[in-house]
CHARMM-style PDB file with segment names, atoms N, HN, CA, C and O in Angstrom:
ATOM      1  N   MET     1      59.129  70.693   2.074  1.00  0.00      PROA
ATOM      2  CA  MET     1      58.497  71.971   2.305  1.00  0.00      PROA
ATOM      3  C   MET     1      58.304  72.152   3.800  1.00  0.00      PROA
ATOM      4  O   MET     1      57.893  71.219   4.491  1.00  0.00      PROA
ATOM      5  N   CYS     2      58.595  73.330   4.302  1.00  0.00      PROA
ATOM      6  HN  CYS     2      58.929  74.088   3.741  1.00  0.00      PROA
ATOM      7  CA  CYS     2      58.376  73.658   5.705  1.00  0.00      PROA
ATOM      8  C   CYS     2      57.122  74.510   5.819  1.00  0.00      PROA
ATOM      9  O   CYS     2      56.819  75.318   4.940  1.00  0.00      PROA
ATOM     10  N   LEU     3      56.404  74.317   6.905  1.00  0.00      PROA
ATOM     11  HN  LEU     3      56.650  73.661   7.618  1.00  0.00      PROA
ATOM     12  CA  LEU     3      55.168  75.043   7.100  1.00  0.00      PROA
ATOM     13  C   LEU     3      55.073  75.466   8.552  1.00  0.00      PROA
ATOM     14  O   LEU     3      55.279  74.647   9.448  1.00  0.00      PROA
ATOM     15  N   ALA     4      54.765  76.722   8.799  1.00  0.00      PROA
ATOM     16  HN  ALA     4      54.597  77.386   8.071  1.00  0.00      PROA
ATOM     17  CA  ALA     4      54.534  77.213  10.151  1.00  0.00      PROA
ATOM     18  C   ALA     4      53.034  77.142  10.410  1.00  0.00      PROA
ATOM     19  O   ALA     4      52.230  77.494   9.547  1.00  0.00      PROA
ATOM     20  N   VAL     5      52.660  76.682  11.609  1.00  0.00      PROA
ATOM     21  HN  VAL     5      53.313  76.396  12.310  1.00  0.00      PROA
ATOM     22  CA  VAL     5      51.265  76.371  11.906  1.00  0.00      PROA
ATOM     23  C   VAL     5      50.767  77.162  13.107  1.00  0.00      PROA
ATOM     24  O   VAL     5      51.483  77.267  14.103  1.00  0.00      PROA
ATOM     25  N   PRO     6      49.557  77.725  13.044  1.00  0.00      PROA
ATOM     26  CA  PRO     6      48.962  78.374  14.209  1.00  0.00      PROA
ATOM     27  C   PRO     6      48.560  77.330  15.246  1.00  0.00      PROA
ATOM     28  O   PRO     6      47.889  76.350  14.921  1.00  0.00      PROA
ATOM     29  N   MET     7      48.975  77.543  16.496  1.00  0.00      PROA
ATOM     30  HN  MET     7      49.521  78.339  16.759  1.00  0.00      PROA
ATOM     31  CA  MET     7      48.637  76.627  17.577  1.00  0.00      PROA
ATOM     32  C   MET     7      48.336  77.430  18.838  1.00  0.00      PROA
ATOM     33  O   MET     7      48.912  78.495  19.063  1.00  0.00      PROA
ATOM     34  N   LYS     8      47.428  76.906  19.656  1.00  0.00      PROA
ATOM     35  HN  LYS     8      46.960  76.041  19.474  1.00  0.00      PROA
ATOM     36  CA  LYS     8      46.978  77.585  20.868  1.00  0.00      PROA
ATOM     37  C   LYS     8      47.741  77.071  22.084  1.00  0.00      PROA
ATOM     38  O   LYS     8      47.941  75.865  22.231  1.00  0.00      PROA
ATOM     39  N   VAL     9      48.168  77.987  22.957  1.00  0.00      PROA
ATOM     40  HN  VAL     9      48.005  78.967  22.838  1.00  0.00      PROA
ATOM     41  CA  VAL     9      48.903  77.638  24.168  1.00  0.00      PROA
ATOM     42  C   VAL     9      47.940  77.053  25.204  1.00  0.00      PROA
ATOM     43  O   VAL     9      46.946  77.681  25.570  1.00  0.00      PROA
ATOM     44  N   VAL    10      48.255  75.826  25.674  1.00  0.00      PROA
ATOM     45  HN  VAL    10      49.062  75.316  25.377  1.00  0.00      PROA
ATOM     46  CA  VAL    10      47.416  75.186  26.685  1.00  0.00      PROA
ATOM     47  C   VAL    10      48.158  74.953  28.004  1.00  0.00      PROA
ATOM     48  O   VAL    10      47.522  74.724  29.033  1.00  0.00      PROA
ATOM     49  N   GLU    11      49.490  75.007  27.988  1.00  0.00      PROA
ATOM     50  HN  GLU    11      50.006  75.193  27.152  1.00  0.00      PROA
ATOM     51  CA  GLU    11      50.300  74.880  29.202  1.00  0.00      PROA
ATOM     52  C   GLU    11      51.593  75.668  29.012  1.00  0.00      PROA
ATOM     53  O   GLU    11      52.107  75.779  27.899  1.00  0.00      PROA
ATOM     54  N   ILE    12      52.110  76.210  30.111  1.00  0.00      PROA
ATOM     55  HN  ILE    12      51.692  76.120  31.015  1.00  0.00      PROA
ATOM     56  CA  ILE    12      53.393  76.916  30.065  1.00  0.00      PROA
ATOM     57  C   ILE    12      54.242  76.457  31.235  1.00  0.00      PROA
ATOM     58  O   ILE    12      53.760  76.356  32.364  1.00  0.00      PROA
ATOM     59  N   ALA    13      55.517  76.179  30.958  1.00  0.00      PROA
ATOM     60  HN  ALA    13      55.909  76.261  30.042  1.00  0.00      PROA
ATOM     61  CA  ALA    13      56.488  75.820  31.993  1.00  0.00      PROA
ATOM     62  C   ALA    13      57.821  76.447  31.619  1.00  0.00      PROA
ATOM     63  O   ALA    13      58.568  75.900  30.807  1.00  0.00      PROA
ATOM     64  N   GLY    14      58.114  77.589  32.209  1.00  0.00      PROA
ATOM     65  HN  GLY    14      57.507  78.033  32.869  1.00  0.00      PROA
ATOM     66  CA  GLY    14      59.365  78.286  31.906  1.00  0.00      PROA
ATOM     67  C   GLY    14      59.402  78.760  30.468  1.00  0.00      PROA
ATOM     68  O   GLY    14      58.517  79.490  30.023  1.00  0.00      PROA
ATOM     69  N   ASP    15      60.443  78.339  29.734  1.00  0.00      PROA
ATOM     70  HN  ASP    15      61.162  77.746  30.096  1.00  0.00      PROA
ATOM     71  CA  ASP    15      60.608  78.737  28.335  1.00  0.00      PROA
ATOM     72  C   ASP    15      59.980  77.751  27.355  1.00  0.00      PROA
ATOM     73  O   ASP    15      60.240  77.805  26.153  1.00  0.00      PROA
ATOM     74  N   MET    16      59.149  76.847  27.883  1.00  0.00      PROA
ATOM     75  HN  MET    16      58.938  76.803  28.860  1.00  0.00      PROA
ATOM     76  CA  MET    16      58.491  75.854  27.037  1.00  0.00      PROA
ATOM     77  C   MET    16      56.972  75.955  27.218  1.00  0.00      PROA
ATOM     78  O   MET    16      56.483  76.361  28.272  1.00  0.00      PROA
ATOM     79  N   ALA    17      56.248  75.581  26.176  1.00  0.00      PROA
ATOM     80  HN  ALA    17      56.646  75.251  25.319  1.00  0.00      PROA
ATOM     81  CA  ALA    17      54.793  75.572  26.245  1.00  0.00      PROA
ATOM     82  C   ALA    17      54.266  74.347  25.511  1.00  0.00      PROA
ATOM     83  O   ALA    17      54.890  73.844  24.576  1.00  0.00      PROA
ATOM     84  N   VAL    18      53.113  73.882  25.954  1.00  0.00      PROA
ATOM     85  HN  VAL    18      52.606  74.290  26.713  1.00  0.00      PROA
ATOM     86  CA  VAL    18      52.391  72.864  25.204  1.00  0.00      PROA
ATOM     87  C   VAL    18      51.341  73.614  24.398  1.00  0.00      PROA
ATOM     88  O   VAL    18      50.558  74.393  24.941  1.00  0.00      PROA
ATOM     89  N   VAL    19      51.340  73.365  23.099  1.00  0.00      PROA
ATOM     90  HN  VAL    19      51.976  72.732  22.658  1.00  0.00      PROA
ATOM     91  CA  VAL    19      50.403  74.024  22.198  1.00  0.00      PROA
ATOM     92  C   VAL    19      49.546  72.962  21.522  1.00  0.00      PROA
ATOM     93  O   VAL    19      49.931  71.796  21.428  1.00  0.00      PROA
ATOM     94  N   GLU    20      48.368  73.393  21.052  1.00  0.00      PROA
ATOM     95  HN  GLU    20      48.056  74.340  21.128  1.00  0.00      PROA
ATOM     96  CA  GLU    20      47.428  72.443  20.481  1.00  0.00      PROA
ATOM     97  C   GLU    20      46.738  73.034  19.256  1.00  0.00      PROA
ATOM     98  O   GLU    20      46.430  74.224  19.204  1.00  0.00      PROA
ATOM     99  N   SER    21      46.507  72.168  18.275  1.00  0.00      PROA
ATOM    100  HN  SER    21      46.757  71.201  18.317  1.00  0.00      PROA
ATOM    101  CA  SER    21      45.729  72.540  17.101  1.00  0.00      PROA
ATOM    102  C   SER    21      45.174  71.262  16.495  1.00  0.00      PROA
ATOM    103  O   SER    21      45.909  70.296  16.291  1.00  0.00      PROA
ATOM    104  N   ALA    22      43.885  71.254  16.208  1.00  0.00      PROA
ATOM    105  HN  ALA    22      43.288  72.039  16.373  1.00  0.00      PROA
ATOM    106  CA  ALA    22      43.221  70.100  15.590  1.00  0.00      PROA
ATOM    107  C   ALA    22      43.453  68.815  16.380  1.00  0.00      PROA
ATOM    108  O   ALA    22      43.590  67.740  15.797  1.00  0.00      PROA
ATOM    109  N   GLY    23      43.497  68.927  17.708  1.00  0.00      PROA
ATOM    110  HN  GLY    23      43.386  69.800  18.182  1.00  0.00      PROA
ATOM    111  CA  GLY    23      43.677  67.755  18.555  1.00  0.00      PROA
ATOM    112  C   GLY    23      45.111  67.279  18.702  1.00  0.00      PROA
ATOM    113  O   GLY    23      45.375  66.317  19.423  1.00  0.00      PROA
ATOM    114  N   LEU    24      46.030  67.935  18.034  1.00  0.00      PROA
ATOM    115  HN  LEU    24      45.816  68.716  17.448  1.00  0.00      PROA
ATOM    116  CA  LEU    24      47.451  67.575  18.102  1.00  0.00      PROA
ATOM    117  C   LEU    24      48.147  68.480  19.098  1.00  0.00      PROA
ATOM    118  O   LEU    24      48.024  69.702  19.025  1.00  0.00      PROA
ATOM    119  N   ARG    25      48.886  67.879  20.037  1.00  0.00      PROA
ATOM    120  HN  ARG    25      48.986  66.885  20.096  1.00  0.00      PROA
ATOM    121  CA  ARG    25      49.640  68.655  21.030  1.00  0.00      PROA
ATOM    122  C   ARG    25      51.137  68.495  20.807  1.00  0.00      PROA
ATOM    123  O   ARG    25      51.623  67.413  20.478  1.00  0.00      PROA
ATOM    124  N   ARG    26      51.845  69.584  20.992  1.00  0.00      PROA
ATOM    125  HN  ARG    26      51.450  70.463  21.260  1.00  0.00      PROA
ATOM    126  CA  ARG    26      53.304  69.584  20.852  1.00  0.00      PROA
ATOM    127  C   ARG    26      53.908  70.480  21.924  1.00  0.00      PROA
ATOM    128  O   ARG    26      53.295  71.457  22.354  1.00  0.00      PROA
ATOM    129  N   GLU    27      55.119  70.133  22.348  1.00  0.00      PROA
ATOM    130  HN  GLU    27      55.617  69.339  21.999  1.00  0.00      PROA
ATOM    131  CA  GLU    27      55.870  71.001  23.248  1.00  0.00      PROA
ATOM    132  C   GLU    27      56.795  71.847  22.378  1.00  0.00      PROA
ATOM    133  O   GLU    27      57.511  71.325  21.524  1.00  0.00      PROA
ATOM    134  N   VAL    28      56.770  73.161  22.605  1.00  0.00      PROA
ATOM    135  HN  VAL    28      56.189  73.585  23.299  1.00  0.00      PROA
ATOM    136  CA  VAL    28      57.576  74.064  21.788  1.00  0.00      PROA
ATOM    137  C   VAL    28      58.297  75.080  22.669  1.00  0.00      PROA
ATOM    138  O   VAL    28      57.857  75.384  23.778  1.00  0.00      PROA
ATOM    139  N   GLY    29      59.390  75.588  22.166  1.00  0.00      PROA
ATOM    140  HN  GLY    29      59.748  75.341  21.265  1.00  0.00      PROA
ATOM    141  CA  GLY    29      60.112  76.655  22.841  1.00  0.00      PROA
ATOM    142  C   GLY    29      59.421  77.988  22.615  1.00  0.00      PROA
ATOM    143  O   GLY    29      59.014  78.304  21.497  1.00  0.00      PROA
ATOM    144  N   ILE    30      59.289  78.769  23.684  1.00  0.00      PROA
ATOM    145  HN  ILE    30      59.620  78.511  24.592  1.00  0.00      PROA
ATOM    146  CA  ILE    30      58.665  80.097  23.560  1.00  0.00      PROA
ATOM    147  C   ILE    30      59.640  81.220  23.899  1.00  0.00      PROA
ATOM    148  O   ILE    30      59.235  82.371  24.068  1.00  0.00      PROA
ATOM    149  N   MET    31      60.916  80.885  23.996  1.00  0.00      PROA
ATOM    150  HN  MET    31      61.244  79.951  23.858  1.00  0.00      PROA
ATOM    151  CA  MET    31      61.916  81.872  24.406  1.00  0.00      PROA
ATOM    152  C   MET    31      62.141  82.997  23.392  1.00  0.00      PROA
ATOM    153  O   MET    31      62.772  84.001  23.724  1.00  0.00      PROA
ATOM    154  N   LEU    32      61.645  82.851  22.180  1.00  0.00      PROA
ATOM    155  HN  LEU    32      61.133  82.035  21.910  1.00  0.00      PROA
ATOM    156  CA  LEU    32      61.813  83.898  21.170  1.00  0.00      PROA
ATOM    157  C   LEU    32      60.754  84.996  21.270  1.00  0.00      PROA
ATOM    158  O   LEU    32      60.855  86.021  20.597  1.00  0.00      PROA
ATOM    159  N   LEU    33      59.736  84.780  22.113  1.00  0.00      PROA
ATOM    160  HN  LEU    33      59.655  83.947  22.660  1.00  0.00      PROA
ATOM    161  CA  LEU    33      58.624  85.726  22.234  1.00  0.00      PROA
ATOM    162  C   LEU    33      58.517  86.268  23.655  1.00  0.00      PROA
ATOM    163  O   LEU    33      58.934  85.617  24.614  1.00  0.00      PROA
ATOM    164  N   ASP    34      57.954  87.462  23.776  1.00  0.00      PROA
ATOM    165  HN  ASP    34      57.616  87.990  22.998  1.00  0.00      PROA
ATOM    166  CA  ASP    34      57.716  88.071  25.084  1.00  0.00      PROA
ATOM    167  C   ASP    34      56.290  87.804  25.550  1.00  0.00      PROA
ATOM    168  O   ASP    34      55.355  87.806  24.749  1.00  0.00      PROA
ATOM    169  N   LYS    35      56.133  87.578  26.836  1.00  0.00      PROA
ATOM    170  HN  LYS    35      56.892  87.577  27.487  1.00  0.00      PROA
ATOM    171  CA  LYS    35      54.826  87.544  27.501  1.00  0.00      PROA
ATOM    172  C   LYS    35      53.816  86.604  26.855  1.00  0.00      PROA
ATOM    173  O   LYS    35      52.698  87.013  26.541  1.00  0.00      PROA
ATOM    174  N   VAL    36      54.200  85.356  26.657  1.00  0.00      PROA
ATOM    175  HN  VAL    36      55.108  85.024  26.911  1.00  0.00      PROA
ATOM    176  CA  VAL    36      53.262  84.359  26.156  1.00  0.00      PROA
ATOM    177  C   VAL    36      52.359  83.934  27.311  1.00  0.00      PROA
ATOM    178  O   VAL    36      52.830  83.677  28.420  1.00  0.00      PROA
ATOM    179  N   LYS    37      51.038  83.864  27.033  1.00  0.00      PROA
ATOM    180  HN  LYS    37      50.656  84.073  26.133  1.00  0.00      PROA
ATOM    181  CA  LYS    37      50.053  83.520  28.061  1.00  0.00      PROA
ATOM    182  C   LYS    37      49.224  82.329  27.599  1.00  0.00      PROA
ATOM    183  O   LYS    37      49.151  82.024  26.409  1.00  0.00      PROA
ATOM    184  N   LEU    38      48.597  81.658  28.575  1.00  0.00      PROA
ATOM    185  HN  LEU    38      48.657  81.906  29.542  1.00  0.00      PROA
ATOM    186  CA  LEU    38      47.648  80.606  28.243  1.00  0.00      PROA
ATOM    187  C   LEU    38      46.565  81.186  27.342  1.00  0.00      PROA
ATOM    188  O   LEU    38      46.076  82.291  27.575  1.00  0.00      PROA
ATOM    189  N   GLY    39      46.199  80.438  26.323  1.00  0.00      PROA
ATOM    190  HN  GLY    39      46.596  79.539  26.134  1.00  0.00      PROA
ATOM    191  CA  GLY    39      45.169  80.886  25.393  1.00  0.00      PROA
ATOM    192  C   GLY    39      45.693  81.676  24.208  1.00  0.00      PROA
ATOM    193  O   GLY    39      44.960  81.895  23.245  1.00  0.00      PROA
ATOM    194  N   ASP    40      46.959  82.111  24.258  1.00  0.00      PROA
ATOM    195  HN  ASP    40      47.555  81.933  25.041  1.00  0.00      PROA
ATOM    196  CA  ASP    40      47.541  82.825  23.111  1.00  0.00      PROA
ATOM    197  C   ASP    40      47.625  81.891  21.911  1.00  0.00      PROA
ATOM    198  O   ASP    40      47.796  80.681  22.057  1.00  0.00      PROA
ATOM    199  N   TRP    41      47.504  82.470  20.733  1.00  0.00      PROA
ATOM    200  HN  TRP    41      47.365  83.453  20.613  1.00  0.00      PROA
ATOM    201  CA  TRP    41      47.728  81.743  19.483  1.00  0.00      PROA
ATOM    202  C   TRP    41      49.114  82.113  18.970  1.00  0.00      PROA
ATOM    203  O   TRP    41      49.474  83.288  18.912  1.00  0.00      PROA
ATOM    204  N   LEU    42      49.883  81.096  18.600  1.00  0.00      PROA
ATOM    205  HN  LEU    42      49.590  80.141  18.648  1.00  0.00      PROA
ATOM    206  CA  LEU    42      51.254  81.276  18.158  1.00  0.00      PROA
ATOM    207  C   LEU    42      51.469  80.624  16.804  1.00  0.00      PROA
ATOM    208  O   LEU    42      50.810  79.643  16.462  1.00  0.00      PROA
ATOM    209  N   ILE    43      52.394  81.177  16.041  1.00  0.00      PROA
ATOM    210  HN  ILE    43      52.930  81.974  16.318  1.00  0.00      PROA
ATOM    211  CA  ILE    43      52.871  80.513  14.834  1.00  0.00      PROA
ATOM    212  C   ILE    43      54.046  79.640  15.273  1.00  0.00      PROA
ATOM    213  O   ILE    43      55.015  80.132  15.852  1.00  0.00      PROA
ATOM    214  N   VAL    44      53.951  78.345  14.993  1.00  0.00      PROA
ATOM    215  HN  VAL    44      53.164  77.945  14.523  1.00  0.00      PROA
ATOM    216  CA  VAL    44      54.958  77.381  15.427  1.00  0.00      PROA
ATOM    217  C   VAL    44      55.667  76.823  14.195  1.00  0.00      PROA
ATOM    218  O   VAL    44      55.036  76.403  13.225  1.00  0.00      PROA
ATOM    219  N   HSD    45      56.993  76.834  14.265  1.00  0.00      PROA
ATOM    220  HN  HSD    45      57.506  77.175  15.052  1.00  0.00      PROA
ATOM    221  CA  HSD    45      57.817  76.294  13.182  1.00  0.00      PROA
ATOM    222  C   HSD    45      59.038  75.624  13.779  1.00  0.00      PROA
ATOM    223  O   HSD    45      59.749  76.219  14.589  1.00  0.00      PROA
ATOM    224  N   ALA    46      59.277  74.394  13.381  1.00  0.00      PROA
ATOM    225  HN  ALA    46      58.699  73.911  12.724  1.00  0.00      PROA
ATOM    226  CA  ALA    46      60.479  73.646  13.779  1.00  0.00      PROA
ATOM    227  C   ALA    46      60.672  73.609  15.292  1.00  0.00      PROA
ATOM    228  O   ALA    46      61.800  73.705  15.777  1.00  0.00      PROA
ATOM    229  N   GLY    47      59.578  73.471  16.037  1.00  0.00      PROA
ATOM    230  HN  GLY    47      58.663  73.393  15.642  1.00  0.00      PROA
ATOM    231  CA  GLY    47      59.677  73.323  17.483  1.00  0.00      PROA
ATOM    232  C   GLY    47      59.754  74.614  18.271  1.00  0.00      PROA
ATOM    233  O   GLY    47      59.963  74.588  19.483  1.00  0.00      PROA
ATOM    234  N   PHE    48      59.589  75.746  17.597  1.00  0.00      PROA
ATOM    235  HN  PHE    48      59.420  75.767  16.612  1.00  0.00      PROA
ATOM    236  CA  PHE    48      59.659  77.040  18.279  1.00  0.00      PROA
ATOM    237  C   PHE    48      58.477  77.917  17.889  1.00  0.00      PROA
ATOM    238  O   PHE    48      58.040  77.914  16.739  1.00  0.00      PROA
ATOM    239  N   ALA    49      57.970  78.661  18.856  1.00  0.00      PROA
ATOM    240  HN  ALA    49      58.326  78.663  19.790  1.00  0.00      PROA
ATOM    241  CA  ALA    49      56.976  79.688  18.575  1.00  0.00      PROA
ATOM    242  C   ALA    49      57.737  80.889  18.018  1.00  0.00      PROA
ATOM    243  O   ALA    49      58.664  81.398  18.648  1.00  0.00      PROA
ATOM    244  N   ILE    50      57.332  81.334  16.829  1.00  0.00      PROA
ATOM    245  HN  ILE    50      56.579  80.921  16.317  1.00  0.00      PROA
ATOM    246  CA  ILE    50      58.092  82.419  16.193  1.00  0.00      PROA
ATOM    247  C   ILE    50      57.299  83.718  16.090  1.00  0.00      PROA
ATOM    248  O   ILE    50      57.857  84.761  15.751  1.00  0.00      PROA
ATOM    249  N   SER    51      56.000  83.660  16.382  1.00  0.00      PROA
ATOM    250  HN  SER    51      55.546  82.813  16.658  1.00  0.00      PROA
ATOM    251  CA  SER    51      55.177  84.852  16.286  1.00  0.00      PROA
ATOM    252  C   SER    51      53.855  84.626  17.000  1.00  0.00      PROA
ATOM    253  O   SER    51      53.392  83.493  17.136  1.00  0.00      PROA
ATOM    254  N   LYS    52      53.249  85.729  17.457  1.00  0.00      PROA
ATOM    255  HN  LYS    52      53.625  86.649  17.346  1.00  0.00      PROA
ATOM    256  CA  LYS    52      51.897  85.672  18.015  1.00  0.00      PROA
ATOM    257  C   LYS    52      50.918  86.125  16.943  1.00  0.00      PROA
ATOM    258  O   LYS    52      51.281  86.871  16.033  1.00  0.00      PROA
ATOM    259  N   LEU    53      49.672  85.669  17.055  1.00  0.00      PROA
ATOM    260  HN  LEU    53      49.377  85.063  17.794  1.00  0.00      PROA
ATOM    261  CA  LEU    53      48.632  86.151  16.174  1.00  0.00      PROA
ATOM    262  C   LEU    53      47.306  86.144  16.919  1.00  0.00      PROA
ATOM    263  O   LEU    53      47.173  85.523  17.974  1.00  0.00      PROA
ATOM    264  N   THR    54      46.342  86.830  16.364  1.00  0.00      PROA
ATOM    265  HN  THR    54      46.450  87.334  15.507  1.00  0.00      PROA
ATOM    266  CA  THR    54      45.031  86.898  17.000  1.00  0.00      PROA
ATOM    267  C   THR    54      44.266  85.606  16.736  1.00  0.00      PROA
ATOM    268  O   THR    54      44.614  84.829  15.846  1.00  0.00      PROA
ATOM    269  N   LYS    55      43.221  85.393  17.523  1.00  0.00      PROA
ATOM    270  HN  LYS    55      42.938  86.024  18.246  1.00  0.00      PROA
ATOM    271  CA  LYS    55      42.367  84.225  17.324  1.00  0.00      PROA
ATOM    272  C   LYS    55      41.766  84.248  15.918  1.00  0.00      PROA
ATOM    273  O   LYS    55      41.673  83.213  15.259  1.00  0.00      PROA
ATOM    274  N   LYS    56      41.359  85.432  15.467  1.00  0.00      PROA
ATOM    275  HN  LYS    56      41.434  86.273  16.003  1.00  0.00      PROA
ATOM    276  CA  LYS    56      40.788  85.569  14.125  1.00  0.00      PROA
ATOM    277  C   LYS    56      41.802  85.178  13.055  1.00  0.00      PROA
ATOM    278  O   LYS    56      41.470  84.445  12.123  1.00  0.00      PROA
ATOM    279  N   GLN    57      43.033  85.663  13.184  1.00  0.00      PROA
ATOM    280  HN  GLN    57      43.303  86.259  13.941  1.00  0.00      PROA
ATOM    281  CA  GLN    57      44.080  85.322  12.214  1.00  0.00      PROA
ATOM    282  C   GLN    57      44.347  83.817  12.214  1.00  0.00      PROA
ATOM    283  O   GLN    57      44.532  83.214  11.157  1.00  0.00      PROA
ATOM    284  N   ALA    58      44.367  83.218  13.398  1.00  0.00      PROA
ATOM    285  HN  ALA    58      44.217  83.707  14.257  1.00  0.00      PROA
ATOM    286  CA  ALA    58      44.606  81.778  13.498  1.00  0.00      PROA
ATOM    287  C   ALA    58      43.502  81.001  12.798  1.00  0.00      PROA
ATOM    288  O   ALA    58      43.778  80.076  12.034  1.00  0.00      PROA
ATOM    289  N   ARG    59      42.254  81.372  13.055  1.00  0.00      PROA
ATOM    290  HN  ARG    59      42.029  82.124  13.675  1.00  0.00      PROA
ATOM    291  CA  ARG    59      41.119  80.680  12.420  1.00  0.00      PROA
ATOM    292  C   ARG    59      41.160  80.819  10.906  1.00  0.00      PROA
ATOM    293  O   ARG    59      40.909  79.849  10.190  1.00  0.00      PROA
ATOM    294  N   GLU    60      41.475  82.016  10.405  1.00  0.00      PROA
ATOM    295  HN  GLU    60      41.678  82.804  10.986  1.00  0.00      PROA
ATOM    296  CA  GLU    60      41.548  82.229   8.959  1.00  0.00      PROA
ATOM    297  C   GLU    60      42.648  81.365   8.334  1.00  0.00      PROA
ATOM    298  O   GLU    60      42.446  80.758   7.282  1.00  0.00      PROA
ATOM    299  N   THR    61      43.793  81.316   8.980  1.00  0.00      PROA
ATOM    300  HN  THR    61      43.957  81.809   9.835  1.00  0.00      PROA
ATOM    301  CA  THR    61      44.910  80.521   8.462  1.00  0.00      PROA
ATOM    302  C   THR    61      44.580  79.042   8.476  1.00  0.00      PROA
ATOM    303  O   THR    61      44.826  78.341   7.494  1.00  0.00      PROA
ATOM    304  N   LEU    62      44.018  78.552   9.591  1.00  0.00      PROA
ATOM    305  HN  LEU    62      43.818  79.121  10.389  1.00  0.00      PROA
ATOM    306  CA  LEU    62      43.653  77.132   9.674  1.00  0.00      PROA
ATOM    307  C   LEU    62      42.577  76.780   8.654  1.00  0.00      PROA
ATOM    308  O   LEU    62      42.571  75.673   8.115  1.00  0.00      PROA
ATOM    309  N   SER    63      41.677  77.704   8.388  1.00  0.00      PROA
ATOM    310  HN  SER    63      41.681  78.603   8.826  1.00  0.00      PROA
ATOM    311  CA  SER    63      40.647  77.487   7.374  1.00  0.00      PROA
ATOM    312  C   SER    63      41.279  77.345   5.985  1.00  0.00      PROA
ATOM    313  O   SER    63      40.875  76.486   5.202  1.00  0.00      PROA
ATOM    314  N   LEU    64      42.256  78.177   5.688  1.00  0.00      PROA
ATOM    315  HN  LEU    64      42.584  78.875   6.324  1.00  0.00      PROA
ATOM    316  CA  LEU    64      42.963  78.078   4.408  1.00  0.00      PROA
ATOM    317  C   LEU    64      43.693  76.746   4.278  1.00  0.00      PROA
ATOM    318  O   LEU    64      43.684  76.132   3.211  1.00  0.00      PROA
ATOM    319  N   PHE    65      44.326  76.296   5.364  1.00  0.00      PROA
ATOM    320  HN  PHE    65      44.333  76.795   6.231  1.00  0.00      PROA
ATOM    321  CA  PHE    65      45.009  74.998   5.346  1.00  0.00      PROA
ATOM    322  C   PHE    65      44.004  73.889   5.037  1.00  0.00      PROA
ATOM    323  O   PHE    65      44.288  72.982   4.255  1.00  0.00      PROA
ATOM    324  N   LYS    66      42.826  73.970   5.659  1.00  0.00      PROA
ATOM    325  HN  LYS    66      42.595  74.706   6.295  1.00  0.00      PROA
ATOM    326  CA  LYS    66      41.807  72.945   5.439  1.00  0.00      PROA
ATOM    327  C   LYS    66      41.345  72.934   3.990  1.00  0.00      PROA
ATOM    328  O   LYS    66      41.130  71.866   3.418  1.00  0.00      PROA
ATOM    329  N   GLU    67      41.192  74.099   3.395  1.00  0.00      PROA
ATOM    330  HN  GLU    67      41.367  74.967   3.860  1.00  0.00      PROA
ATOM    331  CA  GLU    67      40.784  74.203   1.988  1.00  0.00      PROA
ATOM    332  C   GLU    67      41.821  73.579   1.054  1.00  0.00      PROA
ATOM    333  O   GLU    67      41.468  73.019   0.016  1.00  0.00      PROA
ATOM    334  N   MET    68      43.105  73.674   1.425  1.00  0.00      PROA
ATOM    335  HN  MET    68      43.392  74.129   2.269  1.00  0.00      PROA
ATOM    336  CA  MET    68      44.177  73.141   0.601  1.00  0.00      PROA
ATOM    337  C   MET    68      44.147  71.622   0.566  1.00  0.00      PROA
ATOM    338  O   MET    68      44.617  71.020  -0.400  1.00  0.00      PROA
ATOM    339  N   GLY    69      43.607  70.996   1.591  1.00  0.00      PROA
ATOM    340  HN  GLY    69      43.225  71.485   2.375  1.00  0.00      PROA
ATOM    341  CA  GLY    69      43.575  69.544   1.653  1.00  0.00      PROA
ATOM    342  C   GLY    69      44.869  68.992   2.209  1.00  0.00      PROA
ATOM    343  O   GLY    69      45.717  69.745   2.687  1.00  0.00      PROA
ATOM    344  N   PRO    70      45.026  67.669   2.148  1.00  0.00      PROA
ATOM    345  CA  PRO    70      46.228  67.020   2.678  1.00  0.00      PROA
ATOM    346  C   PRO    70      47.496  67.550   2.000  1.00  0.00      PROA
ATOM    347  O   PRO    70      47.533  67.755   0.787  1.00  0.00      PROA
ATOM    348  N   LEU    71      48.521  67.763   2.807  1.00  0.00      PROA
ATOM    349  HN  LEU    71      48.491  67.597   3.793  1.00  0.00      PROA
ATOM    350  CA  LEU    71      49.791  68.275   2.269  1.00  0.00      PROA
ATOM    351  C   LEU    71      50.743  67.155   1.887  1.00  0.00      PROA
ATOM    352  O   LEU    71      51.760  67.402   1.238  1.00  0.00      PROA
ATOM    353  N   ALA    72      50.433  65.948   2.275  1.00  0.00      PROA
ATOM    354  HN  ALA    72      49.607  65.748   2.802  1.00  0.00      PROA
ATOM    355  CA  ALA    72      51.331  64.821   1.970  1.00  0.00      PROA
ATOM    356  C   ALA    72      50.823  64.021   0.799  1.00  0.00      PROA
ATOM    357  OT1 ALA    72      51.451  63.039   0.404  1.00  0.00      PROA
TER     358      ALA     72
END
């Protein structure tokens, strides 16, 4: 099963960004999106940011993931 996860941008370098969620950091490609800024919330899938979302949307989604429990 594949899952896209909301993650917050903490660093940007060209077409790459470091994103963070629940203490986990990953480097992802941001070339599919326009005007990504520090602090933006992104939907990340397979190493790429595929969509932006609001902080509220990110919190709601992460809350739902937490309610679901472990996925493995």
